[in-house]
N, C-alpha and C positions, 0 to 999 in steps of 0.2 A: 505493500501500501504505500508504500515512504514512511523516513520518520526524521523528527529533525537531530543534528548532529551537531552536541556547539562545540565550540573554537576556546580554547584558553592564553592570548597572547597578553602575558604582563605587564608589559613597558608599558601598555594603550592605559592602565592604573584604572580608574574609574570605568574605562569601557573592554575592561578585560578581557569579558565574558560576551563572545558575538553567536552566531547560529547560524549552519548549514543545513540545507536540506536534500536529504541521498535518496536515493526509490534502487532496487535490486535490479537489476539487466532484466529484459521480456531475453526471457527462452524463444527464439522464432520456430521453432519444430513445430509449433502450431501455433496459429492466430486462424482467428475466424473477423474476416473482412464482412461488414453491412453494405447494402447496394446502395452507398451514398457518395457527393459528389467527396467529401472529404477521406472517405478509403480510400478510393479513385483517385484520388491526388497521391495520396497515401504510396497507395501496389505502382506507379506511375514513378514520385522521388525513388523508391527503393529498387525499380529493374535503370532507372536513371544514372544512381551512384557508386550502382552495383559491377552496371557494365562501362561506366566511363561518358561525363557528360563533355570531353575536350576543354581545350588551356583554359574558355574563356571562367570555368567556372572550378579551379584546380585548389582552391580554396573551401572550396563546400564538399570536398572529397571525404571519405570515412578513413578512418584510421582503424587498422583494428578490426572486432570480430564486426558478424553480420549481426548477433545482438547488440552493439554496442551503436550499429546504426540503425536500428527498427527504435534502439530506444530513446536515441537520440532524435526522431524523428514523430515519433511522439509524447514527447513526454518531455521535453526541451524547452522554456518558449525559443519562442525569436527573438531576434536582437539586429538592429539597420535591417541591411537587406536580407539578412539572410534569413529568412519567410518558412511560416511552417502550414498547412495543411490543418489544423484547424480541430483534428478527432477526438471523438472522446474514445478512453477509455478505460475497460474492464477489465479485472485480472479472474479469467475463468477457472472453477473447482477444481483444484488437483484430485479431490477424490473420485470423482468424473469422468477426469481423462488420459489418469495415470493405471499403470499397473502393464501385465504384458497381454491381460485376456482384456483391456478398456478396450474404447471404439476405436481408436488410433496406436492399440498396438506397444503404448508402452512410450508416447511420447510427454517431450518434455512443455509444458504451457504455462506461462510468460511465470514463470519461477526466478528462483534468485538460481543466475547460472553458473558454469564453474567458480571456486573459489578466484584459480587464478589464470591466465592468460597469458604468457611473457609475451608470446609472439605480440599478438594487440600492445601489450605492457608498452614494450621496447619501442612501436610502433609509431605509439602514440607519442612517446615520450622525444621519438626525432620528430617528430609534428611538430613539437609543441615548444622543443628546446630547452627541455626541462628535466633536472636530472634525477635518478628514482629516489632521492630523499627528500624532495619537497612533492614525489605523487605514491610517498609513502601512503601505507595506508593506517595511522595511527593518524587521531581526529588532527590534530596540531601541527605535521607534518607538510600541507597547504600554506601554512603560515611562512614559509620560504620563497613561497612564489609572489616575482615581480618581474612579468613579461606582457609589456604592453604592448606591442607590435602592434596587434588588429589596430585596436583602436586609437592608437595615438597618430599611427598614417592617417586613416581614416580624417583625423579629423585637423593632423594640418595637409588635409589637401583639401578637402572638402568644407567644414565645420559644422556644427551639429546638423547641422538641415539635414529635412527627411531624404532620404536615401533611394533610390529605384529597387527595386526587385531581383537581387542578386542573380545574371543569367541559370534556373537551371532547377535556382528554388521553388520552395510547393507556391500554387497559387491559395491565398488564403481565402477559410472557405467566406463566404457571406454572412455578414452582419445579421443577428435577429433584432434590427430597432423596434426600439416599444412603440417609436412615431416614424412614419416615412415621409418623403419630404411634401408632401399635397398636405400636413396633419395640421388641425393646429397648435400653436406653442402657447404654453402649458399645454400639456394635457387636460383636456374639461375633466374628466372622471374622478382622477387626479382632485383636482384640486377645489371639489364641493364634500372631499373624504371629510373637513374637522375646519378647524378654524386656525390652524396651526397651518395647514396645506394655504389655503385662501391665499394667509399671510406671505405665504412663499413665492406663492404664484404672481401676487401681482410687484414682487419683488425681481423674478427672473422677466420680469415680461419688460424690465429697468434695464438691470442690470448683462443680463447671460449674450451674448455675443455669436450667433450660432447656433445656438441653443448651446453655448458652453459658457464656465465659466469658472476662476480658482476660488477654492473654497478654504477657509481658516480654522479651524476652530478655535475658542478663544476663551480664558475666563480674566476675572480679574486680578489674578494673581504675576501675569507676565506683564504687564501694558508699555515698559522700556523695550522688552521686544515685542511684542508688538507692535509700534508705533515704526520703531526701525523697518520690519517685514514690512509696513505699509508706505512706507517710502521706501526701498529698494521695487514693488511693485509698479511702482513711480516715475522710476528714473524708467524703471524696463517697458513704460508705455502697458502694461497691464491695464486694462481696464474695466474690463468685465473681474475684480475680484469682490468677493464677497468674505464679508466676518458673518460667522457664527458666533455668535455672544449666547454665553451658557449662561448667564446673570445680567441686570441693568445695568452695572456698571459698567462692565465691557462693551455694553449697545452705545452707552452714552459718549464714554472714551472714542469708541471705533465712528461714529458720528460724526464728531468732533473733532476727525483727521478728514473727514469727505468718504467714508468710506459705506461701500451698500452694507447696512446690515441685517441679520434675520436672526431674529432672538428665538430663541432654543432651549427653556428649563429644564434643561434633561440633568437626573442625579445619576452620580454611577454605581455599580452597585459596592453594598457597604455603607456609600455616601462621602466618600472620598472625593479628594477634589487636587490629589496634587498630578503632576503630569500625567505617568501610567493612567490612574482613573480615569482620566477628562478626555484620554489617546482612546480609549474606550468605545467614547459613544459616537464615536464618526462615522462608525457607520448606522446608526438608526437614523442619524441624519442626511447620509448618501442613501440611505433611502428613497427616502423622502422625494429629493431631490433625482437620482433616476423615474421612478415614477413617476413625476411631472414631466418625463422626456426626453431631462436636464442632463447631458457629460458634465461631469465632474471632474481635475484638475484637484486634487486635496494634498493640503499643501500644512504642513510645521507651520509654525510662527516661528522657529529657527532656520527657518529657510531665507537667503540669499537671492532675488531673483536678477542676472545680469542679462538678462533678452526675455522678451517675449515667445512662449510655447509654442500661445496659439499661432502666429503669423507669421514666424523664422519660416515653416514648422518643425516643432524637434518631435514633434508628436505626430506618431504614422497613422492609427484612427484605424489600426485593422486588426485588434485586434477588443477584446472584453474588458482587457483589463494592462496597462504600460506602467510599471511599476521600478521603480531607481532599487537597483542595490547597491547591499555593505557590500560587496567586492570592491577587490585594488585593483585587480587584472584583468588578463583575458579568463585567464581559468575559473578561478573565483566569478563572474561576472554572471559569465555564460556556460560554465560547466566543462565537466572535463571528465573520465573514467577512474572512477576510485580504487583501487585493489586493495580495499579493507579484506577481511574474512571474507564477508559478499561478494562480490563487483557490484561497483555500484557506478551511477553518475549522480552527480554530488555540484551543487554550487551555492553561492554564498544567497542567503535568504534575501531574500525583495523586503524594502523598507517601508513601513503601514508608517510612514510620517510626510510619501511625498510620490502620491501614484495618480494616475489617469484612467476612466473607469467609465467604460462607453455605454449609455442608455440604452441596453439590450435585458432579453426577458431576459439571458444566463448573468448576469450582472445582477438583474432585483434579486433576486435569488440568490446568488451567493451575499448581494447584503442582506437576506433577510433572515440567512445562516446564520452571519459573521453578528446580529442584533441580538438577535433567541440567544449564542452562545456567554456574547458577552452581559446578558442578564442573569446566564444559570450557572456559567463556571467563573472558579478564579482560572484565570487563563490569561497570561501576556496577548494585549490584542497582536501585535505580529506574525508571532507563532497562528494564533489562528488566522489570520491573513494568508497567510505562506499554506499550510493545511489546505486552507478551501480552495485553492489553486493548484494543490500538487497532491493530492492522494489519490489517489484510481480511486474508484471503486473496485467495493467486494459484494459481492452475492448478498441478495437484494436491499443493496443500497441501492438511487440513483448515484449516475453517474452528475458530475460536478458542469461540464459539458462547459466551460470555462474557456476564451483562446487565448492565450498569454505571452507579453512579451516583456524582455527586461529592457529598461533603455539603457542606453550606449552611457559606459561610466564615467569617461570623461565631460560628456556632458551637460548631465544630471547629477552631478557628484557626489561624492557624503564626500565630511572632513578627514578622514582617513588616507585617502586620495589624496585628497587638495595639500595638507601640511606634511606627510609624512613622504607624496609620490613627487605629486607633478609642481607645487613647490620647489622641489630640489631638482627641476627638467628646465637650464638655463629657456632653454627655446620655446617646450612646450608653454614655459610663462608667456614668454616673450608676444608669443604671438598666437593662442587660443585664448578664445575666451568664452568660459562654460554659461553655459543655459540658466543653472541655480546651483549650490550650496549650503549640501544640508551637515549643520554643525551637529551632528546627531553622535559623533564620536567620543565630545570634548563636553568636559562638564563646564568649561568660560564659555559658556555658547555666544552670553553678549558681548564682550569682551571681541573676540575672535569675529565678530558675527561683521562688526562694528570695522576692526580689521581689513576686513577683506569687501565691506562697503568703499571706505576709503581705496581702497588698491585698483575695485572699478567702475566708478560710482562719480572716486573723488568728495571734498568736503565744498559743502555749498552751506550757506550764511543762514540756507532754515531747516541745516541738520544738526543736529544733537548727535553728538557720535561719543556718550561718554564726559567730553572736557569740556560741554557750552558750546552755543549755537557758532556752527560756521569757523570751528577752530579745529584741529590734527586729534584723533586721537591720543590715549593718555603714551600709546607705545609708539607713535611715531621714532619721535629718536629714536628707539629703538632696532627699525628698523618693520615698526609694525607685523604684516603676518611675517615679516619672518622672525620677531622678536619670540612668536611662540617653539617651545618646544615640538618635537611632530606628539608624540605619549601625552604627555598630563605638562601643567603650565608653562609660564617663561624661561625660555632658557635662564636666563638669571636666578631661578630657583631651583635651578636641576641639588643641588650643592643641601639644601632644603629639606628635598626629596628621597635623597640619597645619604644624607649625617646619619649612622649610627646611633640607634636609640636602646634604649633601656629605663624598662616598664620599674614604674615606681621614683620614690627620688634620695638613690643610693650615694650619698655625699656633697648632695643640694642643698645650698641652703633655703634657696627659694620654694625646693620640692618642701622641703621640711616644715617649713611655715604652713604651707600650702595646706600641709597636713593634719598639721596642729590644730589650724583653725576647725575645721572640720571638715573642708574638702568643698563645703559646697561656695555653687557662685552662679551668678547669672550673666548671660552671651548677647552683647551687645543688649540691654536690660533684657532680655528676654530668661526666667526662672528655669530654672530644674537641672543643673547642672552639678553633677559629685561625681569628684577624686577621689576615687578610693584608694588606700595607702597601699594596696599591694601595686596600684599599676588598670587595673579596669575604672574606665570613667563610663559614668551614663551621662546620657541627654536627651535632649526634646527627640532629639531625630535619628537616635536609636545609639546603640552603642559601640565604643572605644575604647580604647587604651590610652596610656599617659606616661610620660615622667621624664630621663634624661636627654639631650643628647650634642652633641657639639661640632660649634662651627668650624670646618677646617680657618686657622689662619691664625683663627677668636677664638680658642679655648678654654683661652682665665674664662670664660664671660659666663653667667649661671644663668643656664637655656632651659627649657623646657619643651618638648611637644606633648598635644595633643590633637590625635588622630582620630577621627570617625567619620561612618559615611562617606566613605574614598576620600578624602580631601586628607590634608596633612598641614597643619600651624606649629610654626612657633612660640612660646607662651615668653616674654620676657618683661623686664619692672617696667612700667609705666611713670611719664613724666611725672605723673602728681603725685607717684609714691605710694605704697602701700593702702590699702587693699587693694589697687588697681592693677590691672597685669595689661601688658597687652599682645594680642593673638595678632600675627601676620599667616594669612594662608600663603600657604607654601606656592599654591600656582599664580597666584595675577597682585601677589603683596599686596591683600586689600589689607586692611586694622581692622579690628572692634575692641571693643574697648571687655575687661573682662573682671567684677567682681566681686571680692570674696565677702563672704558674709561669715566673719566673724565670728565663733564660738555655735558655729551649725547652722 
């Protein structure tokens, strides 16, 4: 059916955990094809690629086994000019079709292929230019991969404009659009459903262009980032952007910025308003937009837009869902043969914070399933989003029917790709302008977003990049985007993050005084901190640790560390003296005041 495979990349710190998707190879010994146009196109593709399609489509030739080719054409999403037929796939029942007395005399049906195929693996490695270590069986082996030739060549030659279908690639199946070209928009029957739909339809009449919008779901917790997002949309000439406000304060803020605004007061499962909980509400909102016949480019507000994806266009509009990838190179973004204990097709997860979803029958069904799962299950919205596009249908379950595409990872970029790779490629940085940059891999979302804004849009009198209207960012003197470490925090704070730490307060007068006072304190005016004698730390945001550390070159300074929820801090004396302390966050050098409650 397919599965989520976690990866762990410690240098990424806060976002060390990542997801990829894998499915065992389909065995071509027995394949049942129904007489549909997509199935006929799949058969033609198999024949075409096995028999050869000429020099013009050499890039699309398969390497390795027939099982890998079949799995690619059925399960791998389209990308750039490499299109897919859009077949729906179901796993046949092994107990019905296997065995010496079975109908097909012992054939293997849509089951895992042999665990190793050395000839196929060598061929794949030669094609990709990757060694066996990068393609090894461990889930983290792929972290060594850094193969950019396909996407890099494409964007340097042609930019991010959608490309024609590669010669020899599949003809995508026609989409089952909710509305046909001559139908009324928004869909009248959907608009009459309730008061919310009536309000949405009135907004769509004004905001949608070509029955499409860019939509961002937001609440009142992230006004600064929402403001930068909206200015970025304006600089990219995206006039059909809509803010879905989850509360009145956000609606007032967005309207004050001149944004099209749809107020939808939804509450996440459990009542939480944090980023992950809020993110899961998007599927209920998307179901409403799609039901009205409006296609949506869903964007989190930590996305900076540099070009208009609708008019460039970078969108292909030939699939039900086109999604940004969390992958960072050709293999992780587009897929590769993974020689694990079970040979599989594997690729990086598509990010649930940036994707285009077409107003089709299949997409509406997908959003309905996701909406239900968010209400019933304690599941990460990104996990569920990928599963609903990736899972193969099992017996007695309906096939999702989704035709999927992954966006070019150098056009719709994640922040790992940008800060770890593209930023260090002088030619690519000078000549290539991405369409969007999602600051999804890094905790310093707004500051990195501000520096990227300065790089691609420049400072302006009416823009506040965290340092006052019209002023450069606080990190401009350190190089703006170049001031940041590709993992966590500023390059200048690397010593702070990597300094050896000793839990508790051995040999520290400051730590001893903190323990003697009872260890309770406020953090930037927020109560609930407790520095325990053994080095455990309680905070309102989660547990952590504290103790002593030494600054290189200044070992005589009496400094403490306080690390929690993936962030590291150095704590030292305050200018006003005890019981105040100053905490400096290692990632961005933000200072807050810690006040110790003497006597506990």
